[in-house]
C-alpha positions as CSV (number, residue, x, y, z in Angstrom):
1,M,88.6,107.1,86.5
2,K,89.1,107.6,82.8
3,K,86.7,109.7,80.8
4,L,84.2,108.0,78.7
5,F,85.6,109.7,75.6
6,S,89.0,111.4,75.5
7,G,91.7,112.3,73.1
8,A,91.3,112.9,69.4
9,I,88.1,110.9,68.7
10,S,86.7,113.8,66.9
11,R,89.5,113.6,64.4
12,K,88.2,110.3,63.2
13,V,84.9,111.7,62.0
14,G,84.7,111.2,58.2
15,L,87.8,109.1,57.9
16,P,87.5,105.7,56.1
17,P,87.5,102.5,58.2
18,G,91.0,101.3,59.2
19,S,92.4,104.9,59.5
20,L,95.2,104.9,62.2
21,V,94.4,107.7,64.6
22,H,95.3,107.5,68.2
23,V,92.4,108.1,70.6
24,G,93.3,108.6,74.2
25,E,95.6,110.6,76.4
26,A,98.1,112.6,74.4
27,R,101.6,111.1,74.6
28,T,105.0,112.3,73.4
29,E,107.4,109.6,74.7
30,A,109.0,107.2,72.3
31,V,107.4,103.8,71.8
32,R,109.3,101.0,73.6
33,I,109.3,97.5,72.2
34,T,110.6,94.5,74.1
35,V,111.0,91.0,72.8
36,L,111.0,87.8,74.8
37,D,111.6,84.7,72.8
38,Y,111.7,81.3,74.4
39,D,111.3,77.5,74.1
40,G,111.9,74.5,76.3
41,D,115.7,75.0,76.2
42,G,116.1,78.7,77.0
43,Y,115.0,82.2,76.3
44,R,116.2,85.4,74.8
45,E,115.1,88.9,75.9
46,E,116.0,92.3,74.5
47,T,114.7,95.8,74.0
48,V,114.8,96.7,70.3
49,D,115.7,100.2,69.1
50,A,113.7,99.9,65.8
51,V,110.5,98.1,65.1
52,E,112.1,96.2,62.2
53,A,114.3,94.3,64.7
54,C,111.4,92.2,65.9
55,F,110.3,91.2,62.4
56,P,112.5,88.1,62.2
57,F,110.7,86.5,65.2
58,R,107.5,86.0,63.2
59,D,108.6,82.8,61.6
60,T,110.8,81.3,64.4
61,P,109.7,77.9,65.8
62,S,110.0,79.2,69.3
63,V,107.3,81.3,71.1
64,T,107.8,85.0,70.9
65,W,106.2,87.7,73.1
66,I,106.5,91.2,71.6
67,N,105.4,93.9,74.0
68,V,104.7,97.4,72.6
69,D,104.5,100.2,75.2
70,G,102.7,103.0,73.5
71,V,100.0,102.9,70.7
72,H,100.2,106.6,69.8
73,S,102.6,106.2,66.8
74,P,100.8,105.4,63.5
75,E,104.1,104.7,61.8
76,V,105.1,101.9,64.3
77,M,101.6,100.4,64.2
78,E,101.5,100.4,60.4
79,K,104.9,98.7,60.2
80,I,103.9,96.0,62.7
81,G,100.6,95.5,61.0
82,R,102.1,95.1,57.5
83,H,104.8,92.6,58.6
84,F,102.6,90.4,60.8
85,H,99.6,90.7,58.5
86,I,97.3,92.3,61.0
87,H,94.1,93.6,59.7
88,P,93.8,97.4,59.5
89,L,90.5,97.4,61.5
90,V,92.4,95.6,64.2
91,L,95.1,98.3,64.3
92,E,92.4,100.9,64.4
93,D,90.8,99.3,67.4
94,I,94.2,99.0,69.2
95,M,94.9,102.7,68.7
96,N,91.5,103.6,70.2
97,T,92.1,103.3,73.9
98,N,88.4,103.8,74.6
99,Q,87.7,100.5,72.8
100,Y,85.1,98.2,74.5
101,P,86.7,94.9,75.6
102,K,86.2,92.2,73.0
103,V,87.6,89.2,71.1
104,E,87.7,88.8,67.3
105,G,89.0,85.9,65.3
106,F,90.7,86.2,61.9
107,E,92.3,83.7,59.6
108,E,95.9,84.4,60.7
109,H,95.4,85.9,64.2
110,I,93.1,86.6,67.1
111,L,92.5,90.0,68.6
112,I,91.8,90.3,72.4
113,I,91.1,93.7,74.0
114,G,90.8,93.9,77.8
115,K,91.3,96.4,80.6
116,I,94.1,96.4,83.2
117,L,92.9,97.8,86.6
118,Y,95.1,99.1,89.3
119,R,95.1,101.6,92.2
120,N,97.0,104.8,91.9
121,R,99.0,104.8,95.2
122,E,99.4,108.6,95.1
123,T,95.7,109.5,94.6
124,G,94.0,106.3,95.7
125,E,91.9,106.3,92.6
126,I,91.1,103.3,90.5
127,E,92.6,103.6,87.0
128,A,92.4,101.5,83.9
129,E,94.8,100.8,81.0
130,Q,93.8,99.1,77.8
131,L,95.7,96.0,76.8
132,S,95.4,94.6,73.3
133,L,96.6,91.1,72.4
134,V,97.2,89.8,68.9
135,L,97.7,86.1,69.0
136,G,99.5,84.5,66.0
137,P,100.6,80.9,65.4
138,S,103.9,81.2,67.4
139,W,103.8,84.8,68.6
140,V,101.9,87.2,70.8
141,I,102.0,90.9,70.4
142,S,100.7,93.0,73.4
143,F,100.0,96.7,73.0
144,Q,99.8,98.9,76.1
145,E,99.1,102.6,76.5
146,K,101.9,103.3,79.0
147,I,105.4,102.3,79.7
148,G,105.5,99.8,82.6
149,D,103.0,97.0,83.4
150,I,102.0,94.3,85.8
151,F,103.6,91.4,83.9
152,E,107.0,91.2,85.5
153,P,106.1,88.1,87.6
154,L,105.0,86.5,84.3
155,R,108.3,87.4,82.7
156,N,110.2,85.9,85.7
157,R,108.4,82.6,85.2
158,I,109.6,82.5,81.6
159,R,113.1,83.5,82.6
160,T,113.4,80.9,85.4
161,G,111.5,78.2,83.5
162,R,109.1,77.5,86.3
163,G,105.9,75.7,85.5
164,R,104.8,74.6,82.1
165,L,104.9,78.0,80.4
166,R,108.2,77.5,78.5
167,K,106.9,74.1,77.2
168,M,103.6,75.4,75.9
169,G,102.6,77.4,72.8
170,A,101.7,81.0,72.1
171,D,98.0,80.3,73.0
172,F,99.1,79.4,76.5
173,L,101.1,82.6,76.7
174,A,98.0,84.6,75.8
175,Y,96.1,82.7,78.5
176,A,98.8,83.5,81.0
177,I,98.6,87.2,80.2
178,L,94.8,87.2,80.6
179,D,95.2,85.3,83.8
180,T,97.6,87.9,85.2
181,I,95.1,90.7,84.3
182,V,92.2,88.9,86.1
183,D,94.4,88.1,89.1
184,H,95.3,91.8,89.3
185,Y,91.6,92.6,89.8
186,F,91.5,91.1,93.2
187,P,93.8,93.6,95.0
188,V,91.6,96.4,93.6
189,L,88.5,94.6,94.9
190,E,90.1,94.2,98.3
191,Y,91.0,97.8,98.5
192,L,87.4,98.8,97.5
193,G,86.0,96.3,100.1
194,D,88.1,97.9,102.8
195,R,86.9,101.4,101.8
196,I,83.3,100.3,101.8
197,E,83.6,98.7,105.2
198,E,85.3,101.7,106.8
199,L,82.7,104.1,105.3
200,E,79.9,101.9,106.6
201,E,81.3,102.1,110.1
202,D,81.7,105.9,109.9
203,L,78.1,106.3,108.5
204,A,76.7,104.3,111.4
205,G,78.6,106.5,113.9
206,N,78.8,110.0,112.7
207,P,77.6,110.7,109.1
208,T,78.9,113.9,107.6
209,R,78.2,115.8,104.3
210,E,81.6,114.8,102.9
211,M,80.6,111.2,103.1
212,M,77.9,111.7,100.5
213,N,80.6,112.7,98.0
214,V,82.6,109.6,98.9
215,I,79.5,107.5,98.3
216,H,79.0,109.1,94.9
217,D,82.6,108.5,94.0
218,L,82.3,104.8,95.0
219,K,79.2,104.5,92.8
220,K,81.1,105.8,89.8
221,D,83.9,103.4,90.6
222,M,81.4,100.5,90.6
223,V,79.9,101.5,87.3
224,F,83.4,101.8,85.8
225,L,84.4,98.4,87.2
226,R,81.3,96.7,85.8
227,K,82.0,98.1,82.3
228,S,85.6,96.9,82.5
229,V,85.2,93.5,84.2
230,R,82.0,92.1,82.8
231,P,83.2,91.8,79.1
232,M,86.1,89.7,80.3
233,R,83.7,86.8,81.1
234,E,82.4,86.9,77.5
235,I,86.0,87.1,76.1
236,V,87.1,84.0,77.9
237,N,83.8,82.2,77.0
238,I,84.3,82.9,73.3
239,L,87.9,81.6,73.5
240,I,86.6,78.3,75.1
241,R,83.5,77.7,72.9
242,E,84.4,79.1,69.5
243,E,86.3,76.9,67.2
244,L,89.5,79.0,66.9
245,P,92.4,77.1,65.2
246,L,95.0,79.0,67.2
247,I,93.6,77.9,70.6
248,R,94.7,74.3,71.3
249,E,92.5,71.9,73.1
250,S,95.0,71.5,75.9
251,T,94.6,75.2,76.7
252,H,90.9,75.0,77.2
253,A,91.2,73.5,80.7
254,Y,93.2,76.6,81.8
255,L,90.7,78.9,80.1
256,R,87.9,77.3,82.0
257,D,89.7,77.9,85.2
258,L,90.2,81.5,84.1
259,Y,86.5,81.7,83.4
260,D,85.8,80.7,87.0
261,H,88.0,83.5,88.2
262,T,86.2,86.1,86.1
263,I,82.9,84.9,87.5
264,Q,84.3,85.3,91.0
265,V,85.4,88.9,90.2
266,I,82.1,89.8,88.6
267,D,80.2,88.4,91.7
268,S,82.4,90.6,93.9
269,V,81.8,93.7,91.8
270,E,78.0,93.1,91.9
271,T,78.1,92.6,95.7
272,F,80.1,95.8,96.1
273,H,77.7,97.6,93.9
274,D,74.7,96.5,96.1
275,L,76.7,97.5,99.2
276,V,77.4,101.0,97.9
277,S,73.7,101.4,97.0
278,G,72.9,100.4,100.5
279,L,75.4,103.0,101.9
280,L,73.3,105.8,100.5
281,D,70.3,104.4,102.3
282,L,72.4,104.1,105.5
283,Y,73.5,107.7,105.1
284,L,70.0,109.0,104.8
285,S,68.8,106.7,107.6
286,S,71.6,108.0,109.9
287,L,70.8,111.6,109.1
288,S,67.1,110.9,109.8
289,N,67.9,109.3,113.1
290,R,70.1,112.2,114.1
291,M,67.3,114.6,113.2
292,N,64.9,112.6,115.2
293,E,67.2,112.8,118.2
294,V,67.4,116.5,117.9
295,M,63.7,116.9,117.5
296,K,63.2,114.7,120.5
297,V,65.4,116.9,122.7
298,L,63.7,120.0,121.5
299,A,60.2,118.5,122.0
300,I,61.1,117.5,125.6
301,I,62.5,121.0,126.4
302,A,59.3,122.6,124.9
303,T,57.2,120.2,127.0
304,L,59.0,121.1,130.2
305,F,58.4,124.8,129.6
306,I,54.6,124.4,128.9
307,P,53.6,124.2,132.6
308,V,56.2,126.8,133.5
309,T,54.8,129.2,130.9
310,F,51.2,128.4,132.1
311,I,52.1,129.4,135.7
312,A,54.0,132.5,134.6
313,G,51.1,133.4,132.4
314,I,48.6,133.2,135.3
315,Y,50.6,135.4,137.6
316,G,51.5,137.8,134.8
317,M,47.9,138.8,134.4
318,N,47.1,142.4,135.5
319,F,44.1,141.7,137.8
320,K,43.9,143.9,140.8
321,H,42.6,141.3,143.3
322,M,45.0,138.3,143.3
323,P,45.6,137.1,146.9
324,E,49.1,135.6,146.2
325,L,50.5,138.9,145.0
326,D,50.4,140.3,148.5
327,W,51.6,137.1,150.2
328,K,55.1,137.4,151.7
329,W,56.2,134.0,150.4
330,G,54.3,134.1,147.1
331,Y,57.4,134.5,144.9
332,G,59.2,131.6,146.5
333,A,56.1,129.5,146.4
334,V,55.7,130.0,142.7
335,W,59.3,128.9,142.2
336,L,58.7,125.8,144.3
337,V,55.7,124.8,142.3
338,I,57.6,125.3,139.1
339,L,60.6,123.1,140.3
340,V,58.2,120.4,141.5
341,V,56.3,120.3,138.3
342,V,59.5,120.2,136.2
343,G,61.1,117.6,138.4
344,T,58.1,115.4,138.3
345,M,58.0,115.6,134.5
346,V,61.8,114.8,134.2
347,F,61.3,111.8,136.5
348,Y,58.4,110.6,134.4
349,F,60.4,111.0,131.1
350,R,63.3,109.0,132.5
351,R,61.1,106.3,133.7
352,K,59.6,106.0,130.2
353,K,63.2,106.1,128.9
354,W,62.5,109.2,126.8
355,L,65.6,110.8,128.2
């Protein structure tokens, strides 16, 4: 999981609002910018070498998707903001990768900040990446922290012209990007659901100390998921209910469907959160049951030795006149009595199902 605060957030202390300071994991790779311009007749896709190469697409009648991989360059962000008339406070929020998910409407554009969730296949941990969308009249600019994303299936839909995506406007493209993010939550939830189910079976069978650490890690994952997923419901709700000129009425139906998906995701996260809380109770209960079984065995052993100790104590007394001490079969008789007493007690315990 990502840290709550990371990067150079302390460098922003004392700076005026709108100062472009990258907050997040330190990165040195070059910013990559790709452009996908399309309409009903065709599409054009390219990776530009300089940020200025994407500027002509601002005023084209076609829909343009500009994807920026890397938000750590103040120079690139400033140039994009100046040409597309993006508010400095918006650029500041985009460069802060610890920004809380939200949506804000401005006169010329809309800012949407969300979290992409995915599972690291090498470590198995749930990781998040901030995605910032700036929606304009005929263009969408997406800002991502890292190079590489989950949107290749969406790009293929644009390339092949499947569905209505190529026939709709920039607002529908923004919806499609958000829908892809929400759809990508479900594989993460399925993975966590499988982990919880496996852990529950292990806890019921043979709980170990290591499982407590796993439960605490799952609880942290649940808290992290709730903070990342819950705001998405409010984001979609604002896009539906607020009177935003850049969101067409025809897109509202799709946003309402997206809202239903977010509700489903949030319900799953809440269910998993309750299950993980129950795992801790199951762990403690399993340990208690194991301890009770151990104490039961020890109590039975101690009970079996009580009459044996009593008999041995009697014949261990140093009285001079004890008739059995001079009897030829005294030693064997004592053993016989001990075995009979112990056998009788074992039979009784088994009949009571204590053994």
